[in-house]
N, C-alpha and C positions, 0 to 999 in steps of 0.2 A: 302434246307429244305427236310426232307425224304418224300417219297411218302405217300399218305393217308393210303394205306394198311399197311404200316410200322407203322404209327402213331396209327392206330387202334389196332395193335397186342399188347397184354399184356402178361406178363409172366404167365405161367400156375399157376393156384391157386390164382390169384390176386382177391381180393375182394374190395380194396380200392386204388385209385390213388391220390397221392399228386401232385397238379399242382400249381406252384408258379413261381415268378420272383423276381428280385432285386429291392428294393425300393431306395429312395434317399440315403441311407447309405449303399447300397448293401446288406441289410438284406433280405432274401428270404421270401416273404409272399405270401399267396395264400389260397387254399381251399383243403379239402379232399373230394373226389368224389367217389360214388359207382361205382364199375366197370361196373355195368348194365347200367349206364348213360354215359359211356365213349364215345360211338359212337356218341351221340348227341353233346357232348362237342367238339369233334374233327370237327364236321361239322358246329356247330353254335357258338362255344365259350362259355365262362362262363362270366356273368356279374359280375363286381366288381367295387367299387368306384374308381375313379381317385385319390381320396384322398390317396390311397396307395402310390402314388409318392410324396405326400405333407404332410407327417407326419415325426416327428423326431424319434430317436431310441427308445423313450418311447411312441410312438404313439400319442403324443401331436399334435393337428391339429391347424392351424391358417389360417386366410384369406390371400391368395396369389393372385397375378394378374391373374393367369390361372384358379385356382380353389377355390371357395370361397362360403360364404353364399349367395352372390348375384346371383350365377348361380346354387345354390342348390347342389353343390358337386356331379356332374352327374356321370354316370357310363361310363365304358369302357368294352371292351371284351378282354379276354385273351384266347390264343389257344395254344395247345401244339406244340412245334417246334422240338421235338425229340421223339424217342421212349422211353416209360416209362420203367425203370429198377427196378427190385426187390430190396428191402432193405433186406439184409440178416439177419439183427437183429430184423426185424419186419415182421414175416411171413404173407404173403397175402397182403402186402403193397408194391406198386411201386411208383416211383416218376419221374416226367418229368418237365423240364423247359419250361416256357411259353413265348410267345411274346405278346405284347399288342397293340391294335389299338383302335382308337376312334370309337364312334357309326357311324361316317361318313366313317369308314374303312381307316382312314388316320393315320399316325404316331402321337404320342402324344409328344408335345414339351418338357414336363418335364420328359419324360421317359429317364433315364440316358444312356440306351443302344444306343439311336439314336445318341448321341454325338460321340460314338465310331464308329457306322456304317459309319457316314460321313467321318471319317478319314480313315477307311479301304477302302472305295470307292475312296477316293482321292488317296491312295497309289496305288490301282489297276489302276486308270487312268494314273499313272506315270510308269505303268508296273512293280510294286513292290508288293511283299507280305511280310507284317510285321509278323515275328515269335516272340513270347513272352513266356519265361519261368517264372514261379512264385514261389517264396520262401516265405512262411508265417510262422511266429513264433506266438505261442499262449501259454497259461497257462492252465494246468489241475489242478484244485482246488477242495478242499472239498466243497460240495455245502451248508453245514451248516455254516462252519466258514469263507469260502472265502480264506483260506490259503492253501499253498501246503502241501501235505502229506509226500513228501520226504524232505530230507535235503541236504544242500551242493550244490555246483555248478557241478563239474565234467562234464564240457562241453565235449561232444563226448565220455564220459565214457561208456564203454560197460557194466560194472557192473551196472551202473545206468539205462542204456538202458534195461538191463534184468529185473530190478525191475519194469519198466514202461511197459514192453511188454505185459502185460495182457490187456492194453487198447490201447497202440500205435500199437501193432501187428494187432488187429482188424482194426484200422484206415487205415493201409497201405493195407491190404488184401481186405477189404470190400469196401473201396473207389474205388479200381481198379475194383471190380465187378459191381460198380455203374457207370462205364464209365469214371472215372477220373484217368488218368495214373500217379501213384505215382512212383517217382524214388527212393526216400530214405527218411529216418527219422533219427533224432538224438537228444539227450538231448542238450538243449541250456544252456545259461550262467546264469542260476538261478534256484533255486528249483521250480519244477513244470512246467518249460518252455520247449517246445518242438518246433523243426522246422521240417516241412514237405515240400518236393519239388515236384512241379507238373511239369511233363515233358512239354517241350515247344510245342507250336502249333500256328496255325493261331491266331492272336490277339483277334478277336471276340470270338473264341472258348475258348481261354484261360480265358477270362474275364467271360464268362459263367460258365466254370468250377470252377472259384474262388467263385462265388456266391454259387454254389451248395456245393463246398467244405466246405465253412464255415457253411452253414446250416447243412450239415451232420456231421461235426465234433461236433457241439453242440448236435445233436441227439445221436450220438455214445457216447458222454460224459454222457448224461443222462442215456443211456442204460447200461453203465458201472459204474454208481455211481459217476460221476465227473461233475463239472461245468467247461465247456471249454469256455474261454473268449479270444477275440481278442482285448480286451482294450489295448491301446498302453503302458500305464505305470501304472499297478495296484499297484506297490510297488515302492516308489520313490528311495530306496536304492538298487533296483535290476534291471536287464536288462529290457529294454523296448522291445516290440514286433514290429517288422517291416514287411514290405511287399517290398521285393527286386524283381524288374522286370528286366529281362534279355532280351534285344532287339537285333534282327538280321533282315537283309533285304534280301529277297530272290527273284530269278527269274529262273523259270524253273529248280528248284532243286539245284541251285547254290547260295551259301551265298555270297552276294555281298559286305559284309563288309570285307571279307577275302581276303588277297593277300599273298598267299604262307604261310598261317598260321598266318599272322600278320594283324593287323587292317589297312585297306587301306583308301583311300581318301574319299569314301562315308561315312565311319564310322566316320572320323574326322569331316566332315560336320555335321553329325547327333549330334555328341557330342556338337559342337558349338551351334546348335539350342537349345538343351537341356539347356546349360549353360545360354543362353540369357533369357529363360523363366522359369527357376526353381523357382526364388523367387516370381514371380507374380502368378504362378500356385500352390504354395505350399498348398493352401487351398484344392486342389484336392487330396493331400496326407493325409488328416485328417482335420476335421473342428471343433474340440473340444479343450477346454483348456487342457485336459489330453493328447491329442495327441502331443502337443508341449512340454510337460514335458520331453519327451524322447530325444529331440533335445539338447543334452549337449555335451561339449567337452569330449573327451576320453571315449565315450560311444559306440563307433562303430556305431553311427549315425552321419551322416555328418551334418556340420554347415555351409558349403559353397558350391560353385559351382565348386570346384576343380575336376580335373580328373587325372587319373594315371593308370598305368599298374599293375594289381594284388595287389592293394593297398586298404586296407579296411578302411582307414581313409578319403578317398575322397568321394565326392558326386556321381562320375561317374567312375566306375571301369571297365577297359578294361580287358577282359579275352581272351587269345590267345591259340593256340594249333594247332589242326587240322583245316582245312577249315570249317568243320561243326560246330566247337566248338566256333569259334570267335564270340564275342558278347560284348555288352555294358550293364553293370549292374548298374541301378539307384537305390540308397540306401536310399533315404530320407523319403519315405512314411511310415506311420504307418499301422499296420495290420488291423486297422479299415477303411482304405480307400475304397471308392467305386471303384471297378476295372474298370468300364466302364469310369468313369471321370478321373481316374488316367491315364489309358492307352490312352484315347482320347487326353488329354493335352500333354502327353509326345510325342506321335506320331506326333501331329500337330507341336510341336516345332521341332522335329527331321526332319521332311519333309521340314519345312521352312529353316532349315540349309542346306539341300541338294539343294533346289530350289534356294537359294540365295548364295550358295557356301560359307558359312560362315567358318571361321577358328577358332578353339578353342584357348584358351589361353595356356600358357606353362603348360606342364604336371608336376604334383607334384611327385617328386621322394621319398620324405621323409614323415614326419608327417604333415598331412594337417591341424591338429588342430593348429599348430604353424607356418608352412611356406607354407601356401596355396597360389596358384596362381588362385584365384577365388574370386567372390563377396560372401558377407554373405547371407544366406538364413534365412527366418524368424525363430525365436526361441520362438515366442509368437503368440497367436491368434490375438490380435489387429493389430499387424503389417501385418500379412498374409491377414486379411480382407481388410485392407487399400490398399495394393498393388493389390489385386484382384478387389476391387471396382474401381481402377483407370486404370485397364487393359482393353483397347479396344480389344486387342488380345484375352484375355480369354473369353471375352463376345461374340466375334464372333465365337470362337472355340466351346463353349458350347451352344450357342444359347441364346437369350435374356431371355427367361422363365427359362431355366435351370440354367443359371448364377444367376439370381435374386433369385431363390428359394435356391440355395445353400448358398448364402451369407446371406439371411434372416435367415436360420437356424443357421449359425455360429454367427451372431449377437445376436440371441435369446439365444444361449449357453452362450456367453460372458455376457449378461445382467443378466442371471440367476445366474451365479457365482459371479457377482458383488454384488448380493443382499444377499449373504450368510455370516454368521458369523461362522467360522470354529471351530472345537474342538481345534485345535492348538491355535487360538487366545484366547479362553476361558482359556485354561491351562496356557498360557503365560501371559495374561494381567489382568485376573479377579481379582486376589488377590495381584497384584503388582502395579497397576496403580490407 
């Protein structure tokens, strides 16, 4: 954590500081604070309800075992854990990510970040550092119609990239200025869809960057007249938005997954651990009905635990090259996934594979949708909930309170959708049955 003097320093001309952290869904929530009050915040923290961690994406609240009407939805304190950086599109405003602690100064069990901290510390005890790169897809839409403004697919198309550069250019440049190292961007496989890659870094740092990235993308969208959404499947007949996580394991600057530019034994054990737990931890890759709509064959979203070399049909794609580049890409999560819970469950599974010297199944060389050497992963929310509910391993990985809260939200989402009569049903059945 930076020194106090570094935390206190604000960019010249700052009058307001945004201080926030990721909630149950990885959505950044917090407060705007006058710069004149910043010194006090750094020293004493800022009080905010623990309910921040126990609300859904629409801020609905319900009684949970950890925070409820019985205990009065008590406060916690949030403290800046990094130097505030200026937002180029909002003069005088800076932003910093916060950490949370209870009024007793202890970690909060339903803080998703704690689950990842435990796995990072576990890796450190094994003398490993987990590095993670993040690729996120999202849509830029008209805020009034909710539809794309451009037409056609033209994935990687440079002409289409030029059409979108008025908004994507600022995303690349200004996110870099905000401390999120952006490697590249490109138009994706649908109108309005973009992919932006965040350079790899230590696992906890990458998850923190993803939380800020998603918040800043939405803010930049607003500043440029767009609705930016990480909804996994906003249009059923178009490409879904994923969160691809690239894992490598390091020690003293050496990539331990690499053996002369190829994936070595440690990497294979890591894959085996991921294969073993992908199905029961699928809820960490997205816990909504919509999130599972993108899990379809021939969609470039995996439907099984297969693995292979440079193969975009499998769940676990091995990328080789220089020793620095060797890594494992896990491709099943949706763009809405909470990065802390996703990375925590993935890393826990991978480290189990190393500790237990597990061996992966046979590599898939062809089309994994037809000839996979792996088990199915859930393609619907009820199955994902059931597998997670029955997973002692996932409960231990996330912690009792975090596991229960995550599943309660998913069950509430499923119940909500079960009570709806959709426009499609009205159109199809009202005048025919």
